[in-house]
C-alpha positions, 0 to 999 in steps of 0.5 A: 225267653222262647227257645227260638229267641235264645242265642244258638250255639253249635258244637262240632267235635268228634269226641262225645266227651268233649261235646258233653262237657261243652254242653254242660258248661254252656247250658247253664248260660241259657243258650239253645244248644246243638251238636254234631259229631263231625264237620259234614254233619255240622255244616249241614246243621249250620246251613239249615239253622244258622247258629250265633256262635260255633265251637269247632274242633280243628281235627275231625274226620271227613271235614276238619275245622279249618275247611268247616270255617272256610265253607261257613264263612263263605256262606255267611261272612258274619258267622262267628267260629271258635276253633278248639284244638289240642295241636295248634301253634301260634302261627296256625292260630294267626292264620285261622283268625286272618281267614275270619275265625273269631278265636282259637282256643287250646284244649283242655279248656276250663268252664269259665274260659269257654263261657267267657269266650262264647259270650264274647263271640255272641257280642261279636255276632251282634256287632256284625249284624248291627253293622250289616243292618246299618250298611243296608239302611245307608244304602237304602237312604242313598237310593231313596235320595237319588230316586227322590230327585228323579221323582221330583223332576218327573212329577213337576214336569207332569203336573201342569200339563196333566191339570190342563188335560184334566180340565179340558176333559171335564169341560168336554164332558159337560157338552156330551149327552149322557149315554153317548159313546163320546161321553163314555170315552171321556169318562174313561179318559178322566178315570185314567187322568185321575189315576195319573194325578194320584201317581204324581201326588205320590211322587211329590210326597215321596220326593219332597222334604216334607214339612211334617206337622208337628202339632199334636192331635189325639191318636184315636181321632187321627186313626178314625179320621184316616179310616173315614177318609179312605172308606169315603174315597172307595166305599167297601160295604163288605169290609168291617173295621174293628177298633181297640184303641186303648190310648185315651191320653195319647196325642201324636204329631198330625203328620202321622195321619198320612201314615194311618191313611196309607196303612188303611188303604193298603189293608183295604186293597188287600181285602178286595170287596170283603174282609176285616181290618183290626186296628189296635193301639196302645203303649208298651215298653216306652213306645206308642204302637198302632197295629193295622191288621187285615185278613186278606191275601198276605205277602209271600215271605220272599217278597217281605224284604222288598216291601220298603223299596220305592215303587215295589208293589204286590198289587196288580198293575194300575192298583198301586205306585209302590210308594205307600210303605216307603212314605210311611217308613220315612215319616216314622223315622223322621218322628224317631219311630219305626215300623214292622210287617208280619204277613202270611199268605192266605191269612193276612198282614199286620203292619205295626208302627211305633214311636217313643211316648211323647213327652208329657204323656201321662201328665194329664192323667196324673193331674186328673188322678191328683184332682180326683184324690183331692176331691175325695179328700175334701168330700171326706 
């Protein structure tokens, strides 16, 4: 496991011997260890590289464990702090835990006890982070439901008059000679109406309780058809699309076609007139995945957390509704999957969608292998 994936444990104690003992006791557990000799140094380290668990001496010069815990918990309510003390009382321990400290452990402490306490603290940290994630997802779902109702009403009200105006503009165009100012104005108007129509379509897709097609189709075919559709709608000869689709046996719901179309369109928009899109698919850890990667402008780190929000977009005004990734996320969740985005400014973006391996995947392959084996046996 890479160091940045190991649980991070910070030890804050003014006694070098205690720090050495704790590091030796916990190092065998595979944690990433950090140490500080007083509360001020420890606070700086905790804020710069947030640990998963902290072992903090109660009495230290400059900043004691009680104040240290208060400041850390103010910054991160999910922080897990273990107070070590040789001078504590039951009343002090109860008060510290009431203020958010995970545990108060008296000194001296044995190796087994400290290992068990840290293990429990890390479990508490995971539970807190999971709870925060679930709360955030619930908040987003509630917002999406509210926005969806509003979007549906607006879209339905706009749809009919928009169709009528578009029809009249097209009829007017048929009566105007090519090259005339009037025809140019009408063509501009038609482009604007088509843009509005696209927005209304996105709103309806976002708001509707989409009856996604569950009928299965080859993943390879769906991906290639999505690319062909996007490229036909907005040809970009300077964009190269490369495939690495190691999924000959995988069939997925047809509803994922919309997912692939949105991801490819976003990649094309990020590239402009030239660039490269790499599409990779495969099976790993019991899931089917598809990566859509571009070498375009990338997304600033501070904006990555917002890309799932409805109507949020990093594109220029008039270039996107900000609903594409929200739609993708909702579709993937409905099929029991999910998505992930990695991006770096100036180097590009990779969007990964994944879902559990469909039931029956591999059946045809196993049958084929059995048939081949039977044929080989007969030949012999």
